[in-house]
TORKE-799302 format. One record per residue (C-alpha): residue number from 0; residue in one letter; x, y, z. Coordinates in Angstrom, 1 decimal. Each point is the difference from the previous one (the first is absolute). Example, Ala and Ser with C-alpha at 12.3 -4.5 7.8 and 13.67 -1.06 7.14 Angstrom:
<nodes>
n  res  x  y  z
0  a  12.3  -4.5  7.8
1  s  1.4  3.4  -0.7
</nodes>
This chain:
<nodes>
n  res  x  y  z
0  x  -21.1  28.1  14.9
1  x  4.1  -0.7  -0.9
2  x  1.4  -2.0  1.3
3  x  4.3  -0.3  0.4
4  x  1.3  -2.3  -2.8
5  x  1.4  -2.3  2.1
6  x  -2.5  -1.0  1.6
7  x  -1.0  -3.6  -1.5
8  x  -3.3  -1.2  -1.0
9  x  0.4  -3.0  1.8
10  x  1.8  1.9  2.9
11  x  -3.5  1.4  0.8
12  x  -2.1  -3.1  -0.6
13  x  2.5  -1.9  2.3
14  x  0.1  2.5  2.8
15  x  -4.1  0.0  -0.1
16  x  0.0  -3.8  0.9
17  x  3.5  -0.7  2.3
18  x  -1.3  -0.8  3.0
19  x  -3.3  -1.7  -0.9
20  x  1.7  -2.9  -1.9
21  x  2.4  -2.3  1.5
22  x  2.8  -1.8  -2.7
23  x  1.2  -3.7  0.7
24  x  3.6  -0.6  -0.3
25  x  0.6  -2.3  -3.1
26  x  -0.4  -3.0  1.2
27  x  -0.4  -3.4  -2.2
28  x  -3.9  -0.7  -0.3
29  x  0.4  -3.7  1.0
30  x  -1.5  0.3  3.6
31  x  -3.1  2.1  -1.3
32  x  -3.1  -2.3  -0.2
33  x  -1.4  -0.4  -3.5
34  x  -2.8  3.1  -0.7
35  x  0.0  3.1  -1.7
36  x  -2.3  2.5  0.7
37  x  -1.6  2.5  -2.1
38  x  0.8  3.6  1.1
39  x  -1.8  2.0  -2.3
40  x  -0.7  0.3  -3.6
41  x  -0.2  2.9  -2.4
42  x  -1.6  1.4  -3.0
43  x  1.9  0.7  -3.2
44  x  -1.8  2.6  -1.9
45  x  0.6  3.3  -1.3
46  x  -2.7  2.8  -0.3
47  x  -3.0  -2.6  1.4
48  x  1.5  -2.5  -2.7
49  x  1.1  -3.3  0.4
50  x  3.9  -1.2  -1.4
51  x  1.8  -3.3  0.2
52  x  2.9  0.1  2.0
53  x  3.2  -1.7  -1.6
54  x  3.0  0.4  2.3
55  x  0.2  0.5  3.8
56  x  3.6  1.1  1.9
57  x  0.7  0.6  3.9
58  x  2.6  2.9  0.8
59  x  3.3  -2.0  -0.3
60  x  1.3  1.8  3.0
61  x  -1.0  -1.3  3.7
62  x  -0.8  4.0  1.2
63  x  -2.7  0.3  -3.0
64  x  -1.1  -3.8  -0.2
65  x  -3.4  0.7  0.3
66  x  0.0  2.4  -3.1
67  x  -1.8  -2.5  -2.5
68  x  0.3  1.2  -4.0
69  x  -2.7  -1.3  -2.7
70  x  -0.2  0.3  -3.2
71  x  -2.7  -0.7  -2.1
72  x  -1.8  0.0  -4.0
73  x  -0.7  3.7  0.0
74  x  4.1  0.6  0.4
75  x  -0.8  1.6  3.6
76  x  2.4  -0.5  3.0
77  x  -1.5  0.3  3.1
78  x  1.6  -0.5  3.5
79  x  -1.7  -1.4  3.3
80  x  1.0  0.1  3.2
81  x  -0.5  -3.4  1.5
82  x  -0.2  0.6  3.7
83  x  -2.7  2.0  -0.4
84  x  -3.6  -1.1  1.9
85  x  -2.1  -1.8  -1.7
86  x  -3.8  0.2  1.5
87  x  -2.0  -3.6  -0.1
88  x  -3.1  2.3  -1.6
89  x  2.1  2.3  -2.2
90  x  -0.4  -0.5  -3.9
91  x  3.0  -0.9  -2.3
92  x  -0.8  3.7  -1.1
93  x  0.6  1.5  3.2
94  x  2.9  -2.2  1.0
95  x  2.0  1.6  -2.9
96  x  -0.7  3.4  0.5
97  x  0.9  -0.3  3.4
98  x  3.7  -2.2  -0.7
99  x  0.6  2.1  -3.3
100  x  3.0  1.9  0.4
101  x  0.1  1.4  -3.7
102  x  -0.5  -1.5  -3.7
103  x  1.3  1.4  -3.3
104  x  -0.6  -0.8  -3.7
105  x  3.5  -1.7  -0.9
106  x  -1.2  -1.1  -3.6
107  x  -2.7  -0.4  -2.3
108  x  0.1  -3.0  0.0
109  x  0.1  -2.9  2.2
110  x  2.9  -0.3  2.8
111  x  1.0  -3.3  -0.3
112  x  2.7  0.1  3.3
113  x  1.0  2.2  2.5
114  x  3.8  0.0  1.5
115  x  1.3  2.4  2.9
116  x  3.3  1.2  -0.2
117  x  2.3  2.4  1.7
118  x  -1.2  -0.4  3.6
119  x  -3.5  0.2  -1.1
120  x  0.3  3.4  -1.1
121  x  -0.8  -1.2  -3.8
122  x  -1.9  -2.6  -1.7
123  x  0.2  -1.4  -3.6
124  x  -2.9  -0.5  -1.6
125  x  -0.3  -2.8  -3.1
126  x  -2.3  0.8  -2.6
127  x  -2.1  -1.5  -3.2
128  x  0.6  3.5  -1.8
129  x  3.6  -2.1  -0.1
130  x  1.8  2.6  2.1
131  x  1.1  0.3  3.4
132  x  0.1  3.0  2.6
133  x  2.0  1.1  3.1
134  x  -1.9  1.8  2.0
135  x  0.8  1.8  3.4
136  x  -2.8  -0.9  2.8
137  x  0.0  3.0  2.0
138  x  -0.9  2.7  -3.2
139  x  -1.7  -2.6  -2.0
140  x  2.0  0.9  -3.0
141  x  1.8  -1.5  -2.8
142  x  3.6  -0.3  0.2
143  x  0.9  -1.9  -3.1
144  x  -1.4  -2.4  -2.7
145  x  2.1  -3.0  -1.3
146  x  -1.3  -0.8  -3.7
147  x  1.4  -2.5  -2.2
148  x  -2.8  -2.9  0.8
149  x  -2.3  -0.9  -3.1
150  x  -2.8  -1.9  2.1
151  x  -1.3  0.5  3.1
152  x  2.3  -0.2  2.6
153  x  -0.8  -2.5  2.7
154  x  2.4  -0.2  2.4
155  x  2.9  2.4  1.7
156  x  2.5  -0.7  3.0
157  x  2.7  2.1  1.4
158  x  3.4  -1.4  0.8
159  x  0.4  -1.5  3.7
160  x  2.6  2.9  0.9
161  x  0.1  2.9  -2.7
162  x  -4.1  1.3  -0.4
163  x  1.3  1.8  -2.9
164  x  1.1  -3.5  -2.4
165  x  -3.4  -1.1  -1.3
166  x  -1.5  -2.9  -1.8
167  x  -2.8  -0.2  -1.9
168  x  -2.1  -3.0  -2.5
169  x  -2.8  0.5  -2.4
170  x  -2.4  -1.5  -1.6
171  x  2.4  0.8  -3.4
172  x  2.1  -3.1  1.3
173  x  3.1  1.9  0.9
174  x  1.4  1.2  3.5
175  x  1.6  3.4  0.7
176  x  3.4  1.5  2.0
177  x  -0.7  3.7  1.3
178  x  2.4  2.0  1.6
179  x  -2.1  3.0  1.8
180  x  3.0  1.9  -0.1
181  x  0.4  0.1  -3.9
182  x  -2.8  2.5  -1.0
183  x  -1.0  2.3  -2.7
184  x  -0.1  3.6  1.6
185  x  -1.1  2.0  -3.7
186  x  -3.5  -0.3  1.1
187  x  -2.2  1.1  3.5
188  x  -0.4  -3.7  0.6
189  x  3.1  -2.2  -0.3
190  x  0.0  -2.7  -2.1
191  x  2.5  -3.3  0.6
192  x  0.6  -2.6  -2.8
193  x  1.1  -3.5  1.3
194  x  3.3  -1.2  0.3
195  x  -0.4  -3.3  -1.3
196  x  -2.8  -2.1  -1.6
197  x  -0.5  -3.8  -0.4
198  x  -2.8  -0.8  -2.6
199  x  -1.6  -3.3  -0.4
200  x  1.1  -0.6  3.6
201  x  -2.7  -3.3  0.5
202  x  -0.8  -1.3  -3.9
203  x  0.1  -3.3  -0.8
204  x  0.1  -2.4  -3.0
205  x  -3.4  -1.7  1.6
206  x  -1.8  3.3  1.1
207  x  -0.1  1.1  -3.5
208  x  -1.4  -3.2  -1.9
209  x  -2.7  -0.1  2.9
210  x  -0.9  3.3  0.4
211  x  0.9  1.1  -3.3
212  x  2.0  3.4  1.3
213  x  -3.0  1.3  1.8
214  x  1.2  3.5  2.2
215  x  -0.5  -2.1  2.9
216  x  2.5  -3.0  -0.9
217  x  3.0  2.7  0.3
218  x  -0.8  2.2  2.9
219  x  1.8  0.5  2.9
220  x  -2.2  -0.4  2.9
221  x  2.3  1.0  3.2
222  x  3.9  1.0  0.2
223  x  1.7  0.1  3.5
224  x  3.5  1.1  1.3
225  x  2.0  -2.4  1.6
226  x  1.7  0.6  3.7
227  x  3.4  -0.8  -1.7
228  x  -0.7  3.4  -1.5
229  x  1.4  -1.1  -3.4
230  x  -2.6  -2.4  -1.2
231  x  -3.6  0.1  -1.2
232  x  -2.6  -2.5  0.0
233  x  -2.7  -0.1  -2.5
234  x  -3.3  -2.0  -1.4
235  x  -2.4  0.2  -2.5
236  x  -3.5  -0.8  -1.4
237  x  1.9  -2.9  -2.5
238  x  0.6  -2.6  2.6
239  x  0.8  -0.8  3.7
240  x  4.0  0.6  -0.9
241  x  1.9  2.5  2.1
242  x  2.5  1.7  -1.2
243  x  3.3  1.8  2.0
244  x  2.1  2.5  -1.5
245  x  3.4  2.1  0.7
246  x  -0.7  3.0  -0.4
247  x  4.0  0.3  -1.0
248  x  -0.4  -1.7  -3.0
249  x  -3.5  -0.8  -1.7
250  x  0.7  -1.9  -2.8
251  x  -1.2  -3.1  1.7
252  x  -1.7  -1.6  2.9
253  x  2.4  -0.6  3.3
254  x  -2.8  -3.2  0.4
255  x  -3.8  -1.0  0.2
256  x  -2.1  -2.1  1.6
257  x  -3.7  -1.1  -0.1
258  x  -2.5  -2.7  1.8
259  x  0.6  -2.3  -2.6
260  x  3.9  -0.1  -1.2
261  x  -1.2  -3.3  -1.9
262  x  -2.6  1.5  -1.7
263  x  -0.5  -1.2  -3.9
264  x  -1.7  1.3  -2.8
265  x  -3.7  -1.5  0.5
266  x  -0.2  1.4  3.4
267  x  -2.5  2.9  0.4
268  x  2.1  3.6  0.7
269  x  -1.2  2.1  3.3
270  x  1.4  3.8  0.0
271  x  0.6  1.8  3.4
272  x  -1.9  2.7  1.3
273  x  2.5  1.2  2.6
274  x  3.4  -0.3  2.1
275  x  0.7  1.3  3.5
276  x  2.8  -0.8  2.0
277  x  0.7  0.4  4.0
278  x  2.1  2.4  2.0
279  x  2.9  -2.1  -0.2
280  x  0.1  -0.7  -3.6
281  x  0.2  -3.5  0.4
282  x  -3.5  -1.4  -1.1
283  x  -2.0  0.9  -3.1
284  x  -3.9  -0.7  -0.3
285  x  -1.5  -0.4  -3.8
286  x  -3.6  0.3  -0.4
287  x  -0.6  -2.6  -3.1
288  x  -3.4  -0.6  -1.8
289  x  0.1  -3.3  0.6
290  x  -2.1  1.4  3.2
291  x  3.3  -0.5  2.2
292  x  2.9  1.7  2.0
293  x  3.1  -0.7  -0.2
294  x  3.0  0.4  2.4
295  x  3.9  0.0  -1.6
296  x  3.4  0.1  2.4
297  x  1.3  2.8  -2.3
298  x  3.9  -2.0  1.0
299  x  -2.1  -3.5  -1.0
300  x  -1.4  0.9  -3.5
301  x  1.5  -2.9  -1.6
302  x  -2.4  -2.2  2.0
303  x  -2.8  1.6  -0.7
304  x  -3.0  1.2  2.2
305  x  0.6  -0.9  4.1
306  x  -3.7  -0.5  0.2
307  x  -3.3  0.9  -1.5
308  x  -3.2  1.4  1.2
309  x  -3.6  -0.8  -1.4
310  x  -3.9  1.0  1.0
311  x  -0.2  3.4  -2.1
312  x  -1.0  0.4  -3.3
313  x  2.2  2.4  -2.5
314  x  -1.9  0.2  -2.4
315  x  1.4  3.6  -1.6
316  x  2.8  1.9  -0.3
317  x  -1.2  2.4  2.4
318  x  0.1  -2.5  3.2
319  x  2.9  0.7  2.0
320  x  1.9  -1.8  2.9
321  x  2.8  1.3  2.5
322  x  2.0  -1.6  2.5
323  x  0.4  1.8  4.0
324  x  3.2  2.0  0.2
325  x  1.0  -3.0  2.8
326  x  -0.5  -2.8  -2.6
327  x  -2.8  -1.6  2.2
328  x  -3.1  0.4  -1.8
329  x  -1.0  0.3  -3.8
330  x  -3.4  2.0  -1.1
331  x  -1.8  -0.1  -3.3
332  x  -2.8  1.1  -1.2
333  x  -2.5  -2.1  -2.5
334  x  -2.7  0.0  -2.4
335  x  -2.6  -1.6  2.5
336  x  -0.3  3.3  1.7
337  x  2.2  -1.4  2.9
338  x  3.5  0.8  1.4
339  x  2.0  -3.1  1.4
340  x  2.8  0.1  2.3
341  x  2.9  -2.6  0.5
342  x  2.3  -0.9  2.8
343  x  3.3  -0.8  -1.8
344  x  1.5  -2.4  2.4
345  x  -3.5  -1.9  -0.5
346  x  -0.6  -0.1  -3.6
347  x  -2.4  -3.4  0.3
348  x  -2.5  1.8  2.6
349  x  -3.9  1.3  -1.4
350  x  1.1  4.3  -0.6
351  x  -1.7  2.6  2.1
352  x  -3.0  1.1  -2.2
353  x  -0.5  4.2  0.0
354  x  -3.6  0.0  -0.7
355  x  -1.5  3.6  -0.6
356  x  0.1  1.2  -3.5
357  x  -2.8  -0.6  -2.6
358  x  2.7  -0.4  -3.2
359  x  3.6  -0.9  -1.3
360  x  2.1  0.9  2.5
361  x  3.1  1.1  -1.8
362  x  3.1  2.0  1.5
363  x  0.9  -0.8  3.7
364  x  2.6  1.7  2.7
365  x  1.6  -0.9  2.9
366  x  1.0  2.8  2.0
367  x  4.1  0.1  0.9
368  x  -0.4  1.0  3.5
369  x  -3.1  -1.0  1.7
370  x  0.1  -3.7  0.1
371  x  -3.0  -2.0  -1.0
372  x  -1.4  3.0  -2.2
373  x  -1.0  -0.1  -3.2
374  x  -2.2  1.6  -2.8
375  x  -2.0  -1.6  -2.4
376  x  -2.1  1.2  -3.1
377  x  -3.0  -0.6  -2.2
378  x  -1.7  0.3  -2.8
379  x  -2.9  0.9  2.1
380  x  1.9  3.7  0.1
381  x  1.0  -0.8  3.6
382  x  3.1  0.1  2.1
383  x  0.0  -2.1  3.1
384  x  2.4  0.2  2.7
385  x  0.7  -3.4  2.1
386  x  1.9  -0.8  3.3
387  x  1.7  -3.1  1.2
388  x  -1.7  -1.2  3.6
389  x  2.6  1.6  2.5
390  x  -0.3  -2.7  2.4
391  x  3.5  -1.6  0.3
392  x  0.9  -3.4  1.3
393  x  1.8  -0.5  3.2
394  x  1.7  -2.9  -1.3
395  x  4.0  0.5  -0.8
396  x  1.3  -1.4  -2.7
397  x  3.7  -1.3  0.3
398  x  1.3  2.3  -2.8
399  x  -1.2  2.7  2.4
400  x  2.0  -1.4  2.6
401  x  2.7  -0.2  -1.3
402  x  0.0  3.8  -1.3
403  x  -0.8  0.7  3.8
404  x  2.4  -1.9  1.4
405  x  3.0  1.5  -1.9
406  x  -0.9  3.3  0.7
407  x  -0.5  -0.5  3.8
408  x  2.7  -0.4  2.7
409  x  0.6  -3.3  0.9
410  x  -1.9  0.0  3.4
411  x  -3.2  1.5  -1.8
412  x  0.8  -3.0  -2.9
413  x  -0.1  -2.8  2.8
414  x  -3.5  1.4  1.3
415  x  -1.2  -0.3  -3.1
416  x  1.6  -3.6  -1.3
417  x  -2.1  -0.8  3.9
418  x  -3.0  1.2  -1.3
419  x  -0.2  2.5  2.4
420  x  -1.5  3.0  -0.7
421  x  1.1  3.5  0.1
422  x  -1.4  3.2  0.3
423  x  0.2  1.8  -3.4
424  x  2.4  3.0  0.0
425  x  -2.4  2.3  -2.7
426  x  -3.2  -0.4  -1.4
427  x  0.1  -0.8  -3.4
428  x  -2.8  2.3  -1.1
429  x  1.4  3.1  -1.0
430  x  -1.5  3.7  -1.5
431  x  0.5  1.8  -3.3
432  x  2.0  3.4  0.5
433  x  0.8  2.7  -2.3
434  x  3.7  -0.6  2.3
435  x  0.6  -3.5  -1.0
436  x  2.7  -0.5  -1.8
437  x  -0.7  -1.8  -4.2
438  x  2.3  -2.9  0.3
439  x  -0.2  -2.7  -2.6
440  x  -2.0  -2.4  0.9
441  x  2.0  -3.3  0.2
442  x  -1.7  -3.1  -1.5
443  x  -0.9  -3.1  2.3
444  x  1.8  -3.1  0.0
445  x  -0.4  -1.8  -3.5
446  x  -2.1  -2.9  0.1
447  x  1.4  -3.4  -0.1
448  x  -2.4  -1.6  -2.4
449  x  -1.0  -3.7  1.0
450  x  -0.5  -3.3  -2.5
451  x  -3.8  -0.3  0.0
452  x  -2.2  -2.4  -1.6
453  x  -2.1  1.4  -3.0
454  x  -1.5  -1.2  -3.5
455  x  1.7  -2.4  -2.4
456  x  -0.5  3.2  -2.2
457  x  2.2  2.2  2.2
458  x  2.2  -2.6  1.4
459  x  3.0  0.5  -2.0
460  x  -0.2  4.0  0.1
461  x  0.4  0.6  3.7
462  x  3.2  -0.8  1.9
463  x  1.4  0.6  3.3
464  x  1.2  3.3  1.2
465  x  3.7  1.1  0.8
466  x  1.6  -1.2  3.6
467  x  0.3  3.5  1.5
468  x  1.0  -1.5  3.1
469  x  3.1  -1.7  -0.8
470  x  3.1  1.6  1.3
471  x  2.2  1.8  -2.0
472  x  3.5  0.5  -0.4
473  x  1.1  3.6  -0.3
474  x  2.5  -0.3  -3.1
475  x  0.3  1.7  -3.3
476  x  -1.7  -3.1  -1.4
477  x  -2.7  -0.1  2.0
478  x  -0.6  3.5  -0.1
479  x  -0.4  -0.2  -3.5
480  x  -2.3  -2.9  0.1
481  x  -1.9  2.1  2.1
482  x  -4.1  0.6  -0.6
483  x  0.4  3.2  1.7
484  x  3.1  1.0  -2.5
485  x  -2.8  0.0  -2.7
486  x  -2.7  1.8  1.6
487  x  1.9  2.6  1.9
488  x  3.3  0.6  -2.0
489  x  3.0  2.1  1.3
490  x  0.6  2.8  -1.5
491  x  3.2  -1.2  -1.1
492  x  -1.7  -3.0  -1.9
493  x  -3.3  0.5  -2.2
494  x  -1.1  -3.7  -0.8
495  x  -3.1  -1.6  -1.1
496  x  -1.9  -3.6  0.3
497  x  2.6  -1.1  -2.8
498  x  2.7  0.3  2.1
499  x  -1.8  -2.2  2.9
500  x  -0.4  -2.5  -2.6
501  x  3.4  0.0  -1.5
502  x  1.3  -0.2  3.4
503  x  -2.0  -2.7  1.7
504  x  1.0  -2.5  -3.0
</nodes>
């Protein structure tokens, strides 16, 4: 049966389930009681043969955020609808058949990373065959091949505002920049060449002596395009150093940071397995092979990590972590078969442990619009979907009261400050709708990190956060020093994090 070209695959999926799944607007998760529930699990297999999942990615637009992309060791990309009902009595295989939207062979090799672009109409795949491919999701058709790396491509990320700009990191020790608008049309399939390449981005003399030049010692494990629109963050297998680059001048790094700024050559080296950032772009998490996940403030990199989170076991570079879109939680896989979730503002508390998998938990990802929803994958050939408990505390925080006061008429303000209850004018629950405007998601208020007591090994590494509550003056100088001018630069001023450091000093 032929369908109109304009009717999207996702539109069809969305239209079937609009009225069955109320979705809460994106509040912060601070008021939720602790605990996650497993709402479903699917088997990862093709032709009745199990295969190991390698990467996960929810769609980036709120309209299709229930769609989860999965890549695996056999080169397949599979799309699942995570809002489908998962019966308790059903097997993982039955769940997979019910929830699977489609699948296709993207590479004849393992696919280590996937990245949604162009409002979720296209997807990028990064493979062990040393190439990346651009796919039309609707037609499952390859639109182009990105060639140039000489090792497995481990990580890929798109520009925050221009999906034609791509950065990739490879086991060959290089990261490359690509522009999908510059292509060769000499063949039926477009081929792309990188605009710029940085070789040996994470080599160190100490690593050469310790690991004798093994391939893993120079591998780029993760790359990120930052929200300032001109900076790139990279991490490698050689050590725990994060490097930041200006795409306009890649001859040298802008700055770098690591958990132990006073490191010596006698200390053991620990690589980074993954990087992630929240929607605001202010916070960056790094999962380290020392069994910790570190949290950095992009505007305070010289101080090292703000906090660290422990409890998980990161014994391979396949174990990833991810910070939630609102920067309130961090989830990490673990080699012990569990996943761990920490509250960012309570790093010393024991993490919530997600126990269901029977093998090393590797890739993880958060849903962008359904608060508290996440996915985990494991070497047990399954992907599991989790939801944060839906109960919300009735206690009102001081910051919440301030925000409501500033948005209300004076009479209602007095009632609120006098602790008088007011009738809500609208419900917080809304339903997804095809007619709903697809607006960009505004980031939640950034966390103001607190000083905390930690072990002696990390006392010097953690620092207090920005004082975001201090009054600001509307002067040219204050505008220049404003963190928002770095993370969200005006069109007439393209800045990088280096400029913020220079202005602050």
